[in-house]
C-alpha angles and dihedrals in degrees: 000000000000119000114251122194118201121194123194131187138159125226125170099339093316128113110215117201120190119177129183134190136140088273105029134052116160142141124214126188118202126175116240094207133021127182119242110270094024131125118218140186133242106203123197128182129177142165096244135033115287144182133194148125142252123224111208129159093343096310128109114215113193122209142176131192131255126210113246121169094340091309128104116224148147142187128214124194120217131174138222113218119244091239102039115127102163127086109257130220123229126191125192124193114191125180121195127167088355091302123120130209129180125211121193124189143151130236122203120215115224117219118248125196104224122208125243124231124201108201139178119214138156110297092240089069092055100040104020115208118245094253091068099045093092090052090050090050092050092050092050091050091049094047092047091054090047092053091048094061115118126175127179095237135045133217099196122109124192133277102041123221116255104242094215132007094228121123121259111268097169122033126219118274095005111167103247128215114184117197088340095310120113115235138176118305118271101259093191145048124258114219122189122241140148118253108275095029110146116254116208131203115256092218146347113296148115126277109243097171134022114164147106113279127189102240098020096044115207101002138181124197121194127195111218094179138260089053097305109140131177126197130195118193147185092032121169090210134018113214100186138051138218110288098026117139107231129204125209111273094016117141112252101169147320134274115265145152105246122139126014103351142133093212145334115318143118118258108209123191130181122194128187114197087336096311115120113227137179106271097195096081089059092065095065127082115274143299093077114238105235100165121065145081128271120313108272117252115230126215116251108271114247117267112255115254116259108255116234 
């Protein structure tokens, strides 16, 4: 049995694992703490090509390395649920030169105090009439299948492109009360935009759904690989179709006010292996911000004065 030395050290909330043997030489970076509702990165580097998988929250995410500047590396995105309170186990299996090594670590969720929104919408979006229940059930079935998608490779590259430049009108994971009745949390971010404003894809991917949905209005869902899915809702116009290969920054539709809305805006959701996370931190330059509260909402900018 070949001798394997494993070094562990902690810097700025990240656990760094470095292991060496005659066959294996790799580095793995794992965060020690992550706020509820945040996505985070597992980064792996090695001297030779490698494959492996991550076990996280009863999911297995496969990965393989790419060669970048004579170094083999990969990144895998994972997500911390908005309501998770228990420390989570993560297990990473990496195989290099036919030698396997296992890393086990825990990640602690940090509590976030989510805001509450009291909104007034058309009554049919709070108590849907019987004639639309089949449509709602169809939408739920489609979305469930979309969020279950899991490929072995990814097409995303960080940072993501901001789909519209408008300010934040509704923060991620806000507790929602419609017409005085509590409903599910807001698993997305609302971004202001005038009707007809171009909506851009956050990252490369493939369109897996592009259709009108009852609550989300005209919606587009894009699969970016390894369970990373983005969703764009309430569009006035859809510019792509199911099966289209999408490039980062490509127009996929236009801002609208379809579905359950109080006015024109883009509803943007980001899911990682079925876990909804705040998309806004992914628009900034790296390193990815994984600790913090909900993205701050911004007041509506004043209307420009009419020119004489």
